[in-house]
Backbone as a ProteinNet text record, in pm:
[ID]
protein_1_A
[PRIMARY]
MNITRKKLQVSYNCALKHFSIRNNNFYYKFLYYMEYNRVMNKLKVYFAILCDKEMIIKSFKIALVVGTLLNIINQGEIIFALDYNNIDYVKSLLTYTVPFLVSSYTAVSMKMKFKIGDVTHVNATLKCQGCNEIIHVHTDEIVPVCKKCKEKTKWRIK
[TERTIARY]
-1673.6	-1538.4	-1490.1	-1579.4	-1564.2	-1466.2	-1543	-1514.5	-1381.7	-1331.9	-1209.7	-1092.2	-1130.3	-1049.1	-996	-1127.4	-1095	-1000	-1026.2	-941.9	-782.4	-784.6	-666.6	-576.7	-643.3	-595.1	-550.1	-638.2	-592.8	-466.8	-459.1	-338.6	-236.1	-244.6	-141.5	-89	-164.2	-136.9	-56.6	-100	-35.2	78.5	100.4	226.9	332.2	276.8	379.6	414.9	318.6	370.1	471.9	435	498.5	648.2	681.1	809.9	871.2	785.7	858.5	905.8	844.8	896.4	1036.4	1021.8	1134.4	1242.4	1196.7	1301.9	1278.2	1331.8	1274.8	1325.5	1442.4	1489.6	1406.3	1342.3	1229.5	1138.1	1081.2	961.4	1012.7	1139.3	1166.6	1190.9	1244.1	1267	1130.4	1016.8	886.5	833.6	847.5	791.3	862.6	1003.8	1054.7	1031	979.6	943.7	829.1	724	595.9	581.6	681.1	708.7	737.7	859.3	931.2	837.1	757.9	630.3	553.8	502.5	406.5	473.7	619.2	687.2	709.1	751.5	752.2	632.6	535.5	389.1	375	401.4	370.6	468.5	592	688.3	658.7	608.1	543.4	446.3	340.7	240.8	303.2	378.4	420.9	521.3	602.8	667.1	570.6	483.1	386.4	319.7	265.1	225.1	317.2	447.3	557.9	596.5	581.2	640.8	529.1	419.6	311.9	334.5	334.6	383.6	319	182	111.5	157.5	180.7	246.1	374.2	487.5	614.1	588.5	518	503.9	450.2	330.7	301.6	395.4	462	569.4	678	731.3	822.8	767.4	656.7	613.1	590.7	533	554.4	722.7	806.6	920.6	991.4	956.4	1009.2	941.5	838.4	785.5	825.1	837.9	863.1	1028.2	1090.9	1244.5	1258.6	1241.2	1255.9	1248.7	1129.4	1098.9	1184.7	1248	1319.4	1464.2	1493.7	1647	1631.9	1530.5	1520.8	1539.2	1462.3	1485.4	1611.3	1691.5	1809	1938.2	1919.5	2026.2	1985.6	1885.5	1850.6	1935	2022.2	2117.7	2205.3	2258.9	2347.2	2299.8	2173.2	2103.1	2080.9	2029.5	1979.4	2141	2210.6	2354.7	2420.7	2364.7	2414.5	2573.4	2578.9	2731.5	2724.7	2723.3	2742.6	2860	2971.7	3073.5	3052.8	2950.9	2930.2	2797.2	2742.3	2621.4	2650.2	2600.9	2617.7	2508.2	2583.6	2499.4	2443.9	2518.6	2470.1	2339.3	2359.8	2237.3	2121.7	2151.4	2030.7	1963.3	2045.4	1992.7	1910.4	1974.1	1901.6	1762.6	1768.5	1640.1	1533.2	1557.9	1449	1419.8	1537.2	1502.8	1409.9	1425.7	1324.8	1198	1135.1	1017.4	956.7	1055.4	1005.1	984.8	1082.1	1071.7	931.9	913.2	790.3	667.5	649.9	536.8	487.4	628	606.2	568.5	617.6	587.4	443.1	399.4	264.9	156.4	181	90	94.3	205.7	211	135.7	163.2	92.3	-48.8	-96.6	-268.7	-309.2	-230.6	-301.8	-303.3	-206.3	-200.7	-295.1	-376.2	-490.4	-611.6	-649.8	-772.2	-891.5	-987.1	-1076.7	-1216.8	-1317.1	-1446	-1484.7	-1529.9	-1598.2	-1460.3	-1324.8	-1230.7	-1204.9	-1154.3	-1095.6	-956.3	-943.9	-795.3	-706.3	-559.8	-491.3	-386.2	-363.8	-309.5	-376.1	-311.9	-360.6	-307.8	-385.2	-317.8	-438	-346	-420.8	-429	-575	-594.1	-641.7	-611.6	-654.1	-729.9	-870.6	-925	-858.4	-870.6	-782.3	-900.4	-1008.2	-1104.7	-1132.2	-1124.8	-1156.7	-1080.9	-985.7	-863.1	-917.6	-1033	-1064.5	-975.7	-952.3	-857.5	-912.3	-892.3	-949.5	-848.8	-880.2	-777.6	-858.5	-801.5	-854.2	-756.4	-845.7	-759.3	-758.4	-680	-688.7	-796.5	-830.5	-961.1	-1095.3	-1084	-1184.4	-1232.8	-1338.1	-1388.4	-1361	-1310.6	-1285.8	-1423.7	-1422.2	-1564.2	-1545.2	-1680.5	-1692	-1667.7	-1606.2	-1593.2	-1743.9	-1771.7	-1890.7	-1940.2	-1813.9	-1846.3	-1828	-1752.2	-1716	-1818.2	-1872.4	-1967.2	-1884	-1954.1	-1910.8	-1770	-1732.5	-1620.3	-1478.2	-1517.2	-1382.4	-1275.9	-1158	-1021.7	-944.1	-912.4	-836.8	-676.7	-590.7	-452.3	-392.3	-277.6	-213.2	-155.1	-180.3	-132.9	8.5
3305.8	3219.1	3279.1	3271.6	3313.7	3497.1	3558.6	3694.1	3703.6	3641.6	3619.2	3595.7	3468.1	3416.3	3535.4	3604.6	3720	3829.9	3852.8	3974.4	3909	3780.6	3739.9	3730.9	3714.8	3700.1	3849.1	3965.7	4087.8	4162.9	4085.3	4140	4059.1	3947.7	3862.6	3924.3	3967.9	4028	4155.9	4252.6	4368.9	4351.9	4257	4210	4182.6	4117.3	4060.6	4194.4	4279.3	4396.5	4484	4497.4	4599.2	4542.4	4408.6	4345.8	4328.3	4305.1	4300.5	4427.5	4532.3	4681.7	4702.7	4696.4	4730	4627.6	4488	4408	4290	4298.5	4196.6	4056.1	4054.6	3947.7	3839.2	3911.8	3860.1	3770.2	3850.1	3808.5	3677.1	3675.4	3544.1	3429.6	3457.2	3370.3	3312.1	3388.8	3370.9	3255.2	3294.2	3215.8	3078.7	3086.8	2967.3	2864.7	2924.7	2869.6	2809.2	2888.9	2828	2691.1	2725.9	2632.4	2488.6	2511.1	2387.8	2318.5	2389	2318.7	2247.2	2277.9	2208.3	2117.8	2119.1	2001.8	1904	1950.7	1846.2	1753.6	1847.6	1766.2	1660.1	1672.3	1603.3	1492.4	1511.7	1379.7	1293.9	1354.7	1267.4	1188.6	1238.7	1138.5	1065.6	1085.1	994.3	888.7	924	811.8	712.3	774.6	689.5	590.4	651.2	550.7	432.2	501.1	401.8	301.2	319.3	214.4	100.7	123.8	36.8	-102.8	-197.8	-344.9	-410	-381.3	-444.8	-409.6	-278.5	-208.2	-252.3	-261	-317	-458.9	-527.5	-682.3	-690.4	-613	-620.3	-564	-455.1	-386.8	-499.8	-567.6	-693	-801.8	-828.5	-934.7	-897.9	-782.4	-713	-716.3	-660.7	-651.6	-800	-908.6	-1029.8	-1087.4	-1064.8	-1111.8	-1038	-909.9	-817.7	-843.8	-792.6	-818.2	-962.9	-1085.1	-1222.6	-1188.5	-1166.8	-1163.9	-1057.7	-949.8	-864.2	-911.3	-984.7	-1069.8	-1175.1	-1236.6	-1350.7	-1296.3	-1166.5	-1087.8	-1056.7	-991.7	-920.3	-1011.2	-1113.7	-1218.1	-1350.7	-1408.3	-1508.6	-1610.7	-1578.5	-1677.1	-1733.3	-1624.4	-1671.2	-1720.4	-1677	-1762.8	-1889.4	-1935	-2076.7	-2185.7	-2101.6	-2168.1	-2209.4	-2146.6	-2183.6	-2106.8	-2002.9	-1945	-1832	-1876.4	-1775.5	-1690.7	-1699.9	-1632.9	-1503.1	-1508.8	-1379.4	-1333.7	-1362.8	-1285.1	-1154.3	-1030.8	-913.6	-882.9	-906.5	-913.8	-777.7	-664.2	-525.7	-502.6	-536.5	-500.1	-602.6	-712.2	-817.6	-737.3	-686	-604.7	-498.3	-412.6	-292.3	-345.9	-465.6	-502.8	-548.2	-593.1	-582.2	-451.2	-387.7	-272.6	-167.4	-134.3	-46.4	-78.1	-206.4	-236.1	-234.4	-253.5	-226.2	-59.9	4.8	162.7	227	176.4	206.4	167.5	62.5	2.7	94.1	97.3	164.1	308.9	390.5	525.8	514.8	453.3	429.9	412.7	317.4	302.3	425.9	471.9	606.3	702.2	748.9	850.4	825.3	711.6	678.4	702.2	673.3	668.5	839.2	918.3	1036.4	1132.6	1090.9	1165.9	1150.6	1263.9	1249.6	1303.8	1208.6	1242	1218.9	1314	1294.3	1169.2	1111.7	993	861	894.8	779.6	773.9	646.2	619.8	645	750.6	794.2	671.3	663.1	559.8	604.2	745.6	806.4	915.7	981.7	1088.8	1201.7	1288.4	1402.7	1543.5	1647.8	1768.4	1812.2	1841.8	1877.5	2016.1	2085.2	2204.3	2222.8	2279.2	2280.6	2380.8	2338.8	2442.2	2559.6	2543.8	2636.9	2761.8	2731.8	2817.7	2813.4	2743.9	2738.6	2701.1	2614.8	2553.3	2438.5	2419	2325.7	2217.1	2088.2	1962.9	1894.3	1804.9	1689.4	1574.7	1462.7	1345.8	1262.3	1130.9	1026.9	907.6	804.8	673.4	611.7	555	495.4	589.6	707.4	806.3	826.4	848.9	896	1042.8	1082.5	1230.7	1312.3	1400.3	1458.1	1582.8	1635.5	1746.3	1884	1945.2	2097.9	2171.6	2261.8	2293.1	2400.2	2473.2	2590.4	2533.8	2473.5	2419.6	2326.4	2243.2	2112.5	2017	1980.3	1881.6	1918.7	2047.6	2099.4	2118.7	2047.1	2024.4	1929.2	1997.7	1920	1981.2	1862.8	1863.6	1816	1905.2	1873.1	1875.6	1815	1819.6	1949.3	2004.2	2122.4	2119.6
-407.3	-443.3	-582.2	-664.6	-821.7	-815.1	-734.7	-728.9	-652.9	-549.7	-502.6	-599.6	-678.2	-788.1	-871.4	-919.8	-1017.7	-949.7	-807.5	-756.2	-735.6	-716.2	-700.2	-858.7	-961.6	-1073.8	-1134.4	-1086.2	-1104.6	-1031	-900.1	-825.7	-864.2	-906.3	-967.6	-1093.5	-1191.5	-1307.7	-1275.1	-1194.6	-1165.7	-1094.5	-1021.4	-954.9	-1065.1	-1152.6	-1280.4	-1341.9	-1364.1	-1449.5	-1366.3	-1244.9	-1168.2	-1153.6	-1148.3	-1130.9	-1255.4	-1352.5	-1489.9	-1544	-1497.7	-1544.3	-1472.1	-1332	-1246.8	-1235.3	-1264.4	-1249.3	-1358.2	-1473.4	-1576.1	-1544.5	-1471.1	-1450.7	-1340.6	-1278.1	-1154.2	-1258.5	-1347	-1437.6	-1506.6	-1552	-1635	-1525	-1391	-1315.2	-1257.5	-1247.7	-1186.6	-1328.3	-1445.1	-1536	-1554.1	-1523.4	-1516.4	-1415.8	-1307.4	-1175.7	-1226.8	-1263.3	-1292.4	-1397.6	-1489.1	-1613.9	-1530	-1468	-1366.7	-1301.9	-1242.6	-1129.5	-1233.3	-1335.6	-1423.6	-1483.4	-1539.5	-1605.5	-1486.4	-1356.3	-1260.7	-1213.9	-1197	-1185.3	-1277.7	-1424.9	-1551.1	-1527.9	-1486.1	-1470.4	-1363.2	-1238.5	-1123.2	-1184.3	-1246.4	-1311.7	-1410.6	-1506.1	-1622.3	-1516.8	-1441.2	-1356.9	-1273.9	-1222.2	-1140.3	-1251.8	-1358	-1476.2	-1528.6	-1530.5	-1578.8	-1493.2	-1356.3	-1248	-1222.3	-1302	-1291	-1318.4	-1236.3	-1254.8	-1360.9	-1386.8	-1493.2	-1629.1	-1655.2	-1752.6	-1790.8	-1691.9	-1714.4	-1788.4	-1723.2	-1761.8	-1904.4	-1946.2	-2069.6	-2171.2	-2131.1	-2229.9	-2240.4	-2133.6	-2145.8	-2239.9	-2238.5	-2332.3	-2474.1	-2498.6	-2627.5	-2690.6	-2611.8	-2634.2	-2662.9	-2591.7	-2610	-2739.1	-2776.9	-2881.3	-3020.3	-2999.1	-3124.9	-3140.1	-3010.9	-3037.5	-3097.7	-3051	-3113.2	-3266.3	-3305.5	-3458.8	-3518.5	-3496.1	-3542.7	-3528.7	-3425.3	-3432.2	-3543.1	-3542.3	-3653.4	-3805.4	-3812.7	-3941.5	-3953	-3857.2	-3867.4	-3882.1	-3779.9	-3754.1	-3785.3	-3870.9	-3868.8	-3930.2	-4028.3	-4093.4	-3962.6	-3909.5	-3789.2	-3670	-3623.4	-3524.9	-3575.6	-3693.1	-3732.7	-3754.5	-3791.9	-3819.6	-3686.7	-3581	-3443.8	-3437.2	-3514.3	-3524.1	-3410.9	-3301.7	-3164.2	-3168	-3221.7	-3246.8	-3333.1	-3419.4	-3506.9	-3482.3	-3364.6	-3319.1	-3276	-3313.1	-3254	-3153.5	-3030.1	-2893.3	-2853	-2880.2	-2881.1	-2964	-3118.9	-3182.6	-3135.6	-3087.2	-3022.9	-2911.4	-2829.1	-2684.4	-2732.9	-2818.4	-2891.2	-2971.8	-3013.1	-3087.1	-2979.2	-2847.5	-2756.6	-2689.9	-2656.1	-2586	-2666.4	-2778.6	-2858	-2846.1	-2881.1	-2862.8	-2730.7	-2615.9	-2471.9	-2451.7	-2487	-2487	-2552.2	-2687.2	-2780.5	-2688	-2658.9	-2598	-2464.9	-2378.7	-2247.4	-2290.7	-2378.1	-2392.4	-2450.6	-2519.4	-2598.6	-2484.3	-2407.4	-2270.3	-2205.8	-2150.6	-2059.4	-2130.4	-2260.1	-2329.5	-2329	-2330.9	-2358.1	-2193	-2098.6	-1971.1	-1923	-1986.6	-1927.4	-1989.9	-2094	-2144.7	-2058.5	-1990.8	-1905.5	-1978.1	-2024.4	-2107.6	-2021.5	-2041.1	-1956.3	-1976.9	-1846.8	-1848.5	-1822.7	-1854.4	-1856.9	-1692.5	-1660.8	-1524.5	-1509.5	-1402.1	-1399.1	-1340.6	-1366.4	-1329.6	-1215.4	-1197.7	-1094.1	-1029.8	-912.9	-856.9	-947.8	-971.5	-1076.3	-1043	-1049.4	-1058.9	-1198.3	-1254.4	-1362.6	-1392.1	-1485.8	-1549.1	-1655.3	-1661.2	-1791.8	-1868.1	-1988.5	-2102.8	-2105	-2111.8	-2157.5	-2065	-1929.8	-1826.9	-1729.9	-1716.8	-1607.3	-1494.8	-1476.6	-1341	-1294.8	-1201	-1147.7	-1049.1	-1064.6	-966.9	-965.6	-847.7	-828.4	-833.8	-908.3	-932.9	-860.3	-811.6	-752.2	-841	-804	-893.9	-900.1	-969.5	-1021.5	-1012.5	-1013	-1020.7	-1159.8	-1185.6	-1323.8	-1341.9	-1449.7	-1499.4	-1511.1	-1440.1	-1437.6	-1556.2	-1571.8	-1678.2	-1601.6	-1669.5	-1621.6	-1597.9	-1487.9	-1486.3	-1553.2	-1589	-1678.4	-1849.8	-1884.6	-2023.9	-2056	-1985.3	-1994.5	-2104.2	-2213	-2311.3	-2376.9	-2396.6	-2467.8	-2353.6	-2244.6	-2151	-2203.7	-2190	-2241.1	-2101.1	-2035.3	-1901.6	-1955.2	-1875.8	-1897.6	-1768.6	-1736.9	-1615.8	-1560.7	-1452	-1405.3	-1361.7
[MASK]
++++++++++++++++++++++++++++++++++++++++++++++++++++++++++++++++++++++++++++++++++++++++++++++++++++++++++++++++++++++++++++++++++++++++++++++++++++++++++++++

């Protein structure tokens, strides 16, 4: 199987060189297509994690606590004076939105790291950065060690 992969890689490289010499536009379209697929796969995983009910609830709770504290700091005099006509409601809304977005982003970025021995939170196709081996992991599965790289394995979303 390894020999077949090498042959495919050689023929793939030859095809790229052939088309890039004859048709430079094709080469750039091909690179764009490959990058587009990689980004779309990453976005699928990102939104699968982002739409997790537990994560949304935790982010909402954090935003409620932090947003309330920030609103008291920023508009405390107006709030405690019960002067509702002078409260800046746009500022209040943004004061709750920012902690929600920050906590959501932090949670998603932590769950998108696929380290050896961690439990996966979504289905994903991973690629080893060292040897380019590709694996597919399922939800609640333990991230394995790459057979070639062993302890030096670093996975990224393909």
